[in-house]
Each structure stands twice: as structure tokens, then as C-alpha cells.
C-alpha angles and dihedrals in degrees: 000000000000123000130183099223145002129198124204138161120240111245144170088231118106093231092065093068099024094047095055092045090051092049090052092055090078102016139050131217127188094212140014118206112201118199103212120196102213091205089067101034092117092055095046102037097095094053091044093049091050091047094049090049089054092047090053091056088053095047091241119150120232137192129191114215115190121226129180127231113253094355098128103175095039091051092047090057093045093050091046092052091046092054092052088073098047119100138173117007124004133190117201113202105211095179099103099010119122112239096246089055090047090055093045091049095047091047096052094040090052092048095047118101089195095061104078099173128031125191132180124213126193128180120194119215118251088237145338129245123257091241113122096225138061102182138001136211102023114205132216112306114255128207111231113259112257089003099068098117129220120283122200126204115243095030125111116248123226127187124210114199128189097208128214138160096306110087096165091066090053091053091049093050096049095043090052100049101026092200124195090241137009128202113205115202113211119202114233122229138080093270090063100044095099090045091054090054091049093049092049090052087063089067088083089058097049105029094089091072106011139068107218127196124180128213133177128233140165111229089185096058112119116259093353111060091180095313097128093050093050093046090055090057092047090051090056093049104043092134094057135081105252129207121181130195130185109212095150134063109351097233086073086070088071090059093047091051090050091049093052091047090054095039109029090178089070112087127222117212135185132188116227118212135202102214133038130197102242090198094052096119142004139195127003130269105224091188092064105050115142118205124161143145117250101173 
């Protein structure tokens, strides 16, 4: 298949370079736009250099667009301006894209009259490191620009969290909002069994001031990504202020974007961090590639 453009985020992870190369084995794009976080240029430069060399052999245009770590408004404007020049069909590679940039990209792609077809690509790593941490030093949670919801005084607040490997972000989110109730979404599958046990152990930490309810979802399920499970919770809490965060598999971000589009009163939130584990993942699992059209 031929596509006009693809957007990806430069990363130190193997799947950044390997995922795009694998996609181009059976597909063609005219141009690759690489969002490059200047704060991490040193860590990502080797992968980006190798990828650009490959693109040149395939006669594929490329463009580096600089973004800035934890600069919400500036990045919103940069992403918006980038999407003004995109036409036809677009593939958004979610694999190494921070969640705020995922939401910004989906928002502007959805609003654009010039983007006729929108596809999302996600590559899973082959495996994860044995290190016990993913990120360090989470910062204050931030509501997503233009997707922050509407909050009414006098209503209870609930938080829905799609959990992942990063427990510190969960703690930061719940300590900040102190909701009346939290729903923790647990990803199904053998890979996530230990994570589910770790998350449930946190109930001891929060149960003194929180009511916690767990639910299961499959963020990798085609055309759903946990949407139906989350919508069921929303239906049972229509009289509450609702905040949702995706801290688990990134395809769940598609569902959260769709929920906010359908229910603009529901707020999306993400938790910036200061430090990343550069050895978090390695390789690429070619048996678990997600690619689907969403517009």
C-alpha cells in the first residue's frame, strides 16, 4: 500500500528504527515526519541517523520537527502547524510516541479536512528489561490541552486508569487528585500477570482514603483497545466528574481519544516524568504489530 505521510517520534528504543523499516517492506510512504525531542537528541541520534540513511536508499523524503520535553503549549502549537501541511493519507506510529503527543496528533489529524485517511501503527517490543523501573521522578499531572473535560462543583470525581508497568505515575496521579473512587484497568495476557499483582499490592497504600475497583481490558484488541470496558464504567458514573489516564499499552490512547471526542466533558490526563529507563525495552515483536484505519 502507498501512503502520503507517516509521523513517528525519535527514540533510543529499537522498535523506533526497526518498526518503520519493517512497515516499509510491504508499504511505501512519500514522506516521514520525525518528531525529535531536542532534550534527548544525543540518546536518539544513532537510531535516527540509521533510519535517515535507509530512507535515502528508498527515495523517501524526511523532515525533523523539534519538540521540547514537558513543554505542553509549545508542543501543541508545533504539532498543529505540522499537521497543516499534511494531505491525503497519514500513518501515525504510536510505538515510541509520548501520550500527550499521541493525543495532539490524533486531535489535529481528526480535525483536518486535508487528511482523508488516518491509520495508527503500533509495534510491541520483543521483550522488556529486568530492571524494576520504567521512569523516575513523575511530575504534576497535566490535563491534556483542548481535551481537559468539564468539572462541576458538588460532584464526586472518579479516576479511570489504564495501568502499565509504571506504578510511580499511578501514585502521583492519585495523590494529586484524591478522587472518591478509582477504577484500575488491568491488561490481560501472561506478560502482564506480574504487573497485575504489583498494582493490586498498591491497594494497601491507597485504601485508607480511596475506593478501588479493578477491571480487565485488552488494549491490543482490534478496533476496541479497551473502549467497551471503559464505556461501561462511564455509563455507571454519569453523575460524576471523570478523569481518564492511559499509563498502560499505548493503543489504549486511541480509545481515550475517542471517548473524549464523544464525551468532551470527560478529561484526559497524563503524567510527565523527568527520567526514563533507556534500557526499558529491546527488539521488536513482529507477531504483535497493530495497524488499523481510524478515519
